[in-house]
BAPANU-335148 format. One record per atom (N, C-alpha, C, O): x, y, z negated. Coordinates in pm, whole numbers, plus 32768, in hexadecimal, padded with zeros to 4 digits. Example, Ala and Ser with C-alpha at 12.3 -4.5 7.8 and 13.67 -1.06 7.14 Angstrom:
BEGIN
85277DC77CF4
84CE7E3E7CF4
85287EB67CF4
85907EB47CB2
85057F1F7D3C
85577F967D36
850A80037CED
853D80727CDC
***
This chain:
BEGIN
C3E2E6E08034
C468E6BA805F
C4CDE6E97FF5
C4C7E75A7FC5
C529E6917FD2
C58CE6B17F6B
C5FCE7067FA8
C62EE6E78014
C621E76F7F63
C68FE7C67F8D
C711E7767F86
C72CE7337F22
C762E77D7FEE
C7E0E7337FF4
C840E75B7F84
C89AE70F7F62
C82DE7D27F4B
C884E8017EDE
C853E7D77E54
C89DE7E07DF2
C7D7E7A87E4B
C79BE7867DCA
C7EDE71B7D82
C802E6AE7DB6
C81AE73C7D08
C863E6E17CB1
C8EAE6B37CEA
C922E6507CBA
C91FE6F87D4E
C9A1E6D37D85
CA0EE71B7D38
C9FBE78B7D09
CA80E6D97D2A
CAF0E70F7CDD
CB4FE75C7D3A
CB8DE7237D93
CB58E7DD7D21
CBABE8367D73
CC1CE86C7D1C
CC04E8A07CAF
CC95E8607D4C
CD0AE89A7D0A
CD2DE91A7D55
CD4AE9167DCD
CD2BE98A7D10
CD49EA0C7D4C
CDCCEA3F7D15
CDD7EA5C7C9E
CE31EA4A7D6C
CEB1EA827D47
CEB4EB157D6D
CE94EB397DDE
CEDAEB697D10
CEDFEBFA7D27
CF6FEC277D16
CFA8EC1E7CA9
CFA9EC587D82
D033EC8A7D7E
D031ED227D71
CFC7ED617D7B
D0A5ED5C7D5A
D0B0EDEA7D3A
D0ADEE467DB1
D113EE5C7DF2
D03AEE7C7DCE
D02BEEDE7E38
CFAFEF307E1E
CF57EF067DD2
CFA8EFA37E5C
CF35EFFC7E47
CEB3EFB87E70
CE49EFDC7E3D
CEB9EF577ECB
CE41EF107EF7
CE0AEEB27E8C
CDA5EE6E7EA5
CE49EEAB7E18
CE16EE557DAD
CD88EE7B7D85
CD3DEE267D54
CD62EEF97D99
CCD8EF1F7D78
CC75EED47DCF
CC05EEB87DA4
CC9CEEB27E4A
CC44EE647EA1
CC36EDD67E6E
CBD0ED957E85
CC9CEDA47E29
CC94ED1D7DF1
CC26ED167D88
CBE4ECAF7D79
CC11ED837D3E
CBA6ED877CDA
CB1FED7E7D20
CAC5ED387CF0
CB0EEDC27D8E
CA90EDBA7DD8
CA7CED2D7E0F
CA0DECF67E07
CAE6ECF07E46
CADDEC677E78
CAB5EC097E08
CA5DEBB57E19
CAF5EC177D95
CAD8EBC37D21
CA45EBD17CF9
CA01EB6D7CE1
CA14EC4B7CF3
C989EC647CCE
C92AEC227D31
C8C7EBE47D08
C946EC2E7DB0
C8EEEBF47E15
C8EEEB5B7E0E
C886EB1D7E21
C962EB207DF3
C969EA8E7DE3
C915EA607D6D
C8C8EA007D78
C924EAA57CFB
C8D9EA807C83
C843EA907C9B
C7F4EA3C7C71
C81CEAFC7CDD
C78DEB137CF9
C752EAA47D50
C6DAEA887D4A
C7A5EA667DA1
C778E9F87DF7
C77DE9717DB1
C75BE90B7DEC
C7A8E96F7D32
C7A7E8F47CE5
C82BE8AB7CDD
C832E83E7CA4
C895E8E47D17
C919E8A57D0E
C951E8B37C80
C931E9137C39
C9A4E8547C59
C9EBE85A7BDA
CA7AE8877BFD
CAC4E83F7C40
CA9EE8FD7BD0
CB1AE93C7BFB
CB7EE9427B88
CB5DE96B7B18
CBF9E9197BA5
CC69E9267B49
CCCEE9847B8A
CCEDE9767C01
CD01E9E37B3E
CD5CEA477B73
CDE7EA367B39
CDF8EA277AC0
CE4BEA397B91
CED7EA437B6A
CF09EACA7B9C
CEFBEAE97C13
CF41EB187B43
CF7AEB9A7B69
D011EB957B5C
D047EB5D7AFD
D057EBD17BBD
D0E7EBE37BAD
D0FDEC567B4B
D0A3ECA67B31
D177EC5E7B17
D196ECCC7ABC
D185ED527B03
D157EDB37AC6
D1AAED597B81
D19BEDD67BCD
D108EDFB7BDE
D0E7EE727BDF
D0B1ED997BED
D022EDB57BFE
CFEBEE027B87
CF91EE557B96
D020EDE57B10
CFF0EE267A96
D00CEEBD7A96
CFD1EF077A49
D067EEE97AED
D082EF787AF9
D015EFBE7B49
D00CF0397B48
CFC1EF717B90
CF5BEFAB7BE6
CECDEF967BB4
CE74EFE77BCF
CEB6EF2A7B6A
CE30EF0B7B37
CE40EEB77AB9
CE9EEE697AAC
CDE3EEC77A5D
CDEDEE8179DE
CDB0EDF679E0
CD50EDDC7A29
CDE8ED9D798F
CDB4ED157983
CD25ED17794E
CCD6ECBF7971
CD04ED7978FA
CC7EED8078BF
CC12ED8A792B
CBA3ED587919
CC31EDC9799A
CBD1EDD37A09
CBABED497A3A
CB34ED2A7A49
CC0EECF57A53
CBF4EC6F7A87
CBB8EC137A1D
CB66EBBD7A3C
CBE0EC2579A0
CBA6EBD47935
CB11EBF27925
CAC1EB97790F
CAECEC727930
CA60EC997927
CA10EC60799C
C99EEC33798B
CA4BEC627A12
CA04EC317A89
C9F3EB9A7A89
C98BEB677AB3
CA5AEB517A5A
CA58EABF7A66
CA29EA7779E8
C9FCEA0579EF
CA34EABA7975
CA18EA7678F7
CA83EA1078D3
CA6CE9B87880
CAF6EA1D7911
CB67E9C378F9
CBE4EA1578DB
CBEBEA8B78FF
CC47E9D77899
CCC4EA207883
CD0DEA367907
CCFDE9EA7967
CD5CEA9E790A
CDB5EAB8797B
CE3DEA7F7957
CE6CEA8F78E6
CE7CEA3D79B6
CEFCE9FC799F
CF6CEA4A79E2
CF5BEA807A50
CFDEEA50799E
D054EA8F79DB
D0D5EA5879A2
D13DEA5C79E5
D0D1EA24792A
D14AE9F278E9
D165E9627913
D111E90A7900
D1D8E94D794D
D1FCE8CA7982
D214E8627915
D209E7EA792F
D234E88E789D
D25EE8307837
D203E82B77BC
D21DE7DD7760
D19AE87B77B8
D140E87A7745
D0BDE837776D
D06EE86F77B8
D0A8E7BE7739
D02DE7747759
CFB6E7B27711
CFBBE7CB7699
CF4CE7C9775C
CED0E7FD7722
CE60E795772D
CE04E79376DC
CE6BE7417792
CE00E6E177AD
CE37E65777D3
CE01E5F177A9
CEA1E6557821
CED8E5D77854
CF62E5C07818
CFC4E6007841
CF6AE56777B8
CFE5E558776D
D04EE50477B5
D0C0E4FB7786
D02BE4C77825
D091E4867878
D0D2E4ED78D4
D12EE4CC791F
D0A2E56878CD
D0D6E5D6791E
D062E6177966
D015E5D479AB
D056E69B7956
CFE8E6E17999
CFEEE6CE7A30
CF86E6C07A72
D067E6CC7A67
D073E6BD7AF8
D038E6397B28
D001E6327B96
D043E5D07AD8
D00BE54E7AFD
CF73E5517AF0
CF2BE5307B4F
CF42E5797A7C
CEB2E5797A63
CE65E5D57ABF
CDFCE5AF7AF4
CE98E64F7AD3
CE51E6AE7B29
CE52E67F7BBB
CDEEE6907C01
CEC0E6467BE8
CEC7E6157C71
CE69E5A07C87
CE26E5987CEE
CE62E5457C28
CE0BE4D07C35
CD78E4F67C37
CD27E4B77C7B
CD54E55D7BEC
CCC8E5877BE4
CC99E5CE7C63
CC23E5C77C86
CCF3E6137CA7
CCCDE6687D19
CCA0E6177D92
CCDCE5B27DB6
CC35E6477DD0
CC06E6107E4F
CC34E6667EC4
CC3BE6387F36
CC52E6E27EA7
CC8EE73D7F07
CCDBE7A57EB7
CCB2E7CC7E4A
CD4DE7D17EEE
CD9CE83B7EAE
CDA7E8AF7F11
CDBDE89A7F88
CD99E9267EDE
CDA5E99F7F2F
CE05E9FE7EE8
CDFBEA127E6F
CE61EA387F33
CEBAEA9F7EFD
CE94EB227F40
CEA6EB337FB9
CE5FEB7E7EF0
CE31EBFE7F25
CE42EC6A7EBA
CDFEEC657E54
CE99ECC87ECE
CEF0ECD77F41
CF6BEC7D7F39
CF9BEC5B7ECD
CF9CEC587FAF
D01BEC107FB9
D084EC757FE4
D083ECA38057
D0DCEC977F8B
D145ECFA7FA7
D1B8ECB97FF5
D1BDEC3F8004
D213ED0C8025
D289ECD9806B
D2D7EC7B800F
D30BEC15803D
D2DFEC9C7F91
D327EC487F30
D2E4EBBF7F22
D327EB597F1F
D260EBBF7F18
D216EB417F0B
D222EAEE7F8A
D231EA747F82
D21AEB2D7FFE
D22BEAE4807C
D2B5EAA28081
D2C1EA3080AE
D31BEAE98054
D3A3EAB18054
D3ABEA397FF5
D3E6E9D38017
D36FEA467F7F
D36FE9D67F21
D32DE95A7F5F
D361E8EB7F53
D2BDE96E7F9F
D275E8FE7FDC
D2C4E8C18050
D2CBE847805D
D300E91580A2
D34AE8E38116
D3C7E89680ED
D3EDE836812E
D405E8C08080
D481E8828053
D46CE8157FEB
D4CBE7D27FC2
D3EFE8027FC1
D3D3E79B7F5D
D408E7BE7ED3
D42BE7647E86
D40EE83E7EB4
D43FE8687E31
D3D4E8517DC7
D35DE8527DE4
D400E83D7D4D
D3A1E8287CDF
D3D2E8757C65
D3EEE83B7BFC
D3DAE8F97C74
D411E94A7C09
D3A8E99B7BBD
D3CBE9F17B6C
D329E9807BD6
D2BDE9B87B85
D249E9557B88
D24DE8F37BD3
D1E3E96D7B37
D175E90C7B2E
D12BE8FE7BB1
D104E88F7BD6
D116E96B7BFA
D0CCE9637C78
D116E90D7CDD
D0DBE8B17D16
D195E9297CF5
D1DFE8DC7D5A
D1EEE84A7D30
D1E8E7F17D85
D201E8317CB0
D20EE7A87C80
D18BE75C7C92
D18CE6E97CBF
D11CE79B7C70
D099E75B7C7F
D07CE73E7D12
D04AE6D27D33
D099E79C7D69
D07EE7877DF8
D0D3E7167E31
D0A9E6D37E8F
D14AE7007DFA
D19CE68F7E26
D15DE6097DFE
D172E5A57E42
D112E6097D92
D0D0E58F7D65
D04BE5777DAD
D01FE5057DBB
D00BE5E17DDB
CF86E5D87E19
CF84E5787E90
CFDCE57B7EE6
CF1EE5237E92
CF05E4CD7F06
CE89E4FD7F51
CE68E4C87FBB
CE44E5617F1B
CDCEE5997F5C
CDF9E5FC7FC9
CE6EE6217FCF
CD9CE626801E
CDBCE68E8080
CDE5E70F803B
CDAFE7337FD3
CE47E7558077
CE78E7D48041
CE67E83F80AD
CE90E82C811F
CE2AE8AE8087
CE12E91F80E0
CE5DE99780A8
CE54E9B38030
CEA7E9DE80FC
CEEEEA5580CF
CEC0EACE811E
CEACEAC88198
CEAEEB3D80D6
CE81EBBA8113
CEEDEC2480FC
CEECEC698096
CF4BEC30815B
CFB8EC918149
CF88ED21813F
CF22ED478178
CFD3ED7080F3
CFBAEDFF80E6
D03DEE4380C4
D080EE1F8063
D061EEA58114
D0DDEEEE80FB
D0E8EF64815B
D095EF7481B5
D14DEFB58149
D16DF02381A3
D183EFED8230
D1BBEF808240
D159F0378295
D164F0098320
D1F5EFF3834B
D20FEF9A839C
D252F0428318
D2DEF02E833B
D314EFAD82FE
D365EF68833C
D2E7EF8D8285
D30CEF0D8247
D2D4EE99829B
D31BEE3A82BA
D255EEA382BE
D213EE38830A
D25CEE1C838D
D263EDAA83B8
D293EE8383CB
D2D5EE75844D
D361EE398444
D398EE1184AA
D39AEE3183CD
D423EDFE83C0
D42DED6C83EC
D3D5ED1B83CD
D499ED488433
D4ABECBE845F
D4A8EC5983ED
D472EBEC83FD
D4DFEC7B837A
D4E0EC1D830A
D451EBFC82DD
D431EB8882C4
D3FDEC6182D5
D372EC4B82AC
D32BEBF68315
D2E1EB9982F3
D340EC168393
D2FFEBC983FE
D32FEB3783FF
D2E1EADC841C
D3AFEB2183E1
D3E3EA9883D6
D39FEA4D8365
D37BE9D88373
D38CEA9282F3
D34BEA528281
D2B9EA2F82A0
D28AE9C4827B
D274EA8982E3
D1E8EA6E8309
D1E2E9F88369
D18EE9A08359
D23BE9F683CB
D23EE9858429
D25CE90283E1
D223E89A8402
D2B5E907837F
D2D9E88D8336
D264E85982E2
D249E7E182E2
D21FE8B2829B
D1B1E8828249
D13FE84D82A0
D0FAE7EF827A
D12AE88B8315
D0C4E8578370
D0EDE7CD83A4
D09AE77383AE
D16EE7BC83C4
D1A0E73983F1
D194E6D18383
D185E65A839F
D19BE6FE8305
D18FE6A38293
D0FEE6818272
D0E4E6338215
D0A0E6BA82BC
D014E69882AA
CFC1E6FA825A
CF49E6E38245
CFFDE768822C
CFAFE7CE81E8
CF67E8218250
CF98E83382BF
CEF3E855822D
CEA5E8A78288
CEBCE93A8266
CEBEE95F81F1
CECCE98C82CC
CEE6EA1A82B9
CE71EA6982F3
CE48EA528365
CE3DEAC782A5
CDD4EB2082D5
CE07EBAF82CB
CE2EEBDD8260
CE06EBF6833D
CE37EC808340
CECEEC848347
CF0EEC1F8364
CF07ECF9832D
CEC6ED738303
CE82EDBC8377
CE90ED9783EC
CE38EE238353
CDECEE7183B4
CE31EEF683CE
CE86EF228381
CE0AEF33843C
CE36EFBB845C
CDE0F01B840C
CD66F0098401
CE1EF08183D4
CDD0F0E4838C
CE27F142833C
CEA2F13B8341
CDE5F19982F2
CE2AF1F9829E
CE64F1AE8227
CE21F15C81E9
CEE1F1CC8207
CF26F18B8198
CF3EF1F18129
CF3FF2698141
CF50F1C080B0
CF5EF219803D
CFD9F2738047
CFE1F2DA8004
D039F24D809A
D0B2F29E80AC
D098F3168107
D0F1F368811D
D01EF31F813C
CFFCF38F8193
D00EF3728226
CFF0F3C7827A
D03FF2FC8248
D051F2D582D3
CFD7F2868303
CF88F25482B3
CFCAF27D8386
CF66F22883C3
CFAFF1BE8412
D007F1DE8462
CF8CF14083FB
CFCFF0D38441
CFA2F04E840B
CF47F04783B8
CFE1EFE38439
CFC2EF5E8407
D000EF4D837C
D074EF708366
CFB3EF188321
CFE1EF048299
CF6FEF0A8236
CF7FEEE581C2
CEFCEF398263
CE87EF43820C
CE4CEEB881F4
CE32EE6F8253
CE37EE958176
CDFFEE128156
CD74EE058193
CD26EE658195
CD55ED8E81C4
CCD0ED7381F9
CC68ED92818E
CC83ED858117
CBF4EDBA81BA
CB89EDDE815D
CB57ED618114
CB59ECF3814B
CB28ED728098
CAF7ED00804B
CA8EECAD8094
CA8CEC328088
CA36ECED80DF
C9D0ECA3812B
CA0CEC458192
C9DBEBD681A4
CA75EC7181D5
CAB8EC1C8239
CAFFEBA781F5
CAFCEB378227
CB3EEBC28184
CB83EB58813A
CB1CEAF38106
CB33EA7B8109
CAABEB2680D7
CA40EACF80A5
CA10EA718114
C9F9E9FB80FB
C9FFEAA6818D
C9D5EA5181FD
CA3CE9E6821C
CA19E975823D
CABDEA098211
CB27E9A68229
CB22E93881BE
CB35E8C281DD
CB09E95F8142
CAFDE8FC80D6
CA85E8A280EF
CA8DE82980DA
CA16E8DC811B
C99EE88C813B
C9BDE82481A6
C993E7B1819C
CA06E84E820E
CA2AE7F0827A
CA7FE77E8244
CA6BE70A8268
CADEE79F81EF
CB35E73981B5
CAE5E6D8815F
CAEFE65E8170
CA95E70E8104
CA49E6B880A9
C9D7E66F80F1
C9ADE60480C5
C9A7E6A8815C
C940E66581AA
C972E5E581EB
C923E58E820D
C9F5E5DA81FB
CA30E5648239
CA69E50181D6
CAA3E49C81FD
CA5AE51E8152
CA90E4C280ED
CA22E49E808A
C9CEE4F28067
CA23E423805E
C9C2E3F67FFB
C9E6E42C7F72
CA5CE4407F53
C982E4447F21
C999E4727E99
C9DDE4057E48
C9BDE38F7E59
CA3AE4297DF1
CA7AE3C77D99
CA10E3867D44
C9B6E3C77D10
CA1EE3037D36
C9BEE2BA7CE4
C946E2887D32
C8F6E23C7CFC
C937E2B27DB3
C8C7E27F7E01
C8E8E1F57E36
C95BE1C97E2E
C887E1B37E6B
C89BE1287E9B
C90DE1237EFF
C912E1717F5E
C967E0C67EE8
C9D7E0B37F44
CA48E1167F34
CAA8E1137F81
CA3FE16E7ED1
CAA9E1D17EBD
CAD7E1C97E2D
CA84E1CB7DD2
CB59E1C17E15
CB8AE1B57D8C
CB6FE2317D3A
CB92E2367CC4
***
């Protein structure tokens, strides 16, 4: 039986939060299952984890510059969005959730996600007091209403020393959500699919 992740194109957006280390584990698990993973990092994400980690795991360049073409000269946001069969943002910070809810396109990740026609999954991660704020909850409700899928956050110990909701879902749980999404969509290039 063929693995649903085999040869599928996954776009992984990594935003700036301490949970970015979990994104590396998720990336590794996707690659081990045969997925082809492309990573977009926000500038803030680079403060928590290096691009070299993701480049080593994926064998592909990491993208972050909105205006410097490395592969798609019509615009990285266009090429990366067209290639993706599923997009996941992990961790999705309060800032990233706001960008998605408001349709902002002020960095490569938010611009690419605006172009994406594939399913988009977001895994929020932040301090529990941030997560509880009405503005954040409005943004989450808006992106869900717009058709994006939200996984987590979970209850647990947070890097700030508090325990509460805000812990990013574990890579295994996110992987299962990606499997469910890709299990319901045909691979690009297969019969009947452009």
